[in-house]
N, C-alpha and C positions, 0 to 999 in steps of 0.2 A: 505493500501500499505507500500511495505518497503519501506521509502524512505532513509536509509543507504545504502543497497543494490542499488538502484538507482544512488546516488550520487558515489558511488567505481563505477561504469560503466565510469567513466570521469574524476578521481581525484587517485591519489594513499592515501593518507593520509585522512581518514576524519576522523572529531571531531564530534566524537557519541553525544556529550553534546550539540554541536550546533544545530546539526540536530532534536534532539528531542526539543529543546528550538523553533525552529524554527517552529517542525509541531505542536505545542501548542501555538503560537501566530500567524500564519496562518491557523489553526484549521477550522475557518469558511470558509475562499476561500478557502482551499483545497477538503472541503465537499461539493463543489457544480461543476458537470462537467465543464460548459464552463469557470469556474473561474480558475479551479486547473491547466492548462494549459495554456501554452502561446504562441500564435499565431506569431512567427517571421515573417511571410509574411507581417502583419498589421499594418502599421505606427504607426498609433494609440497607438497599445498594446506598441509597443516597446517603444514610449514617453512617456506612463504613468511607465513604470518598469524605465526608467531613471529619471521621475519625482519622482517619488513618492517611489522609493526605493534605487535609487543609490543617489541622492541628499537631500532629506529626510530623510529616513533613515541610511544612512552610510556617510550621511553628506557633501560629495564629490561635486566636483564644475567639471563644461564644461571643463575647463582645464585638466582636469583628463583625456581626450580620453574616455568619456564614451561610445560613440557611438562604436569606435573601440573594446570596451571591451564584449558588447553585440554581435557584427559581430564575434568576437572571439569563444562566447560562441555557439552560432549558428552555426559555422562551427565545433564547438568540439561534436554537439547533432546532424550533418547533418546525415537524414536517420532515424530520430525518429520520427514519425507522431505526438506524443501528448507530447511535451515536457514540464515536470512536472514544476510546479513555483516553489516549493521549490529548486529543482535540480538548474532550473537556478541561483534563489540567492545564495543557496551556490557558485556556481562556480563562480559567481559575487563577491561574497564576498570576494573570497579566491584568485582572480582575485587582488586585489585591498589591499591584506594583514589586510583585515576587520571582520573577520570571530568573533572576539572578542567581538564587538557590538551587535554580534545578540546575545549572551551565555543570 
């Protein structure tokens, strides 16, 4: 999959080095069809994104309106049946100004 092209559908300025680093970091997760996408209709999945990515990886806290950011990214990607995990993570990190954490 061309992750850079997918991210470019939703944001104008894509840091290709971040996308490449993320693809390497999440290689195993992205290689499996069931874990390569995020199901926005599954509250458990969204809770894992919040806990494991936003809080643990990016160092954010509940006071950062994590649910609002997840909902915003979901709305931005509305109409896409398979929302790619890397793209969602990139957009969330961009939202919070945390792309440097992913390099």
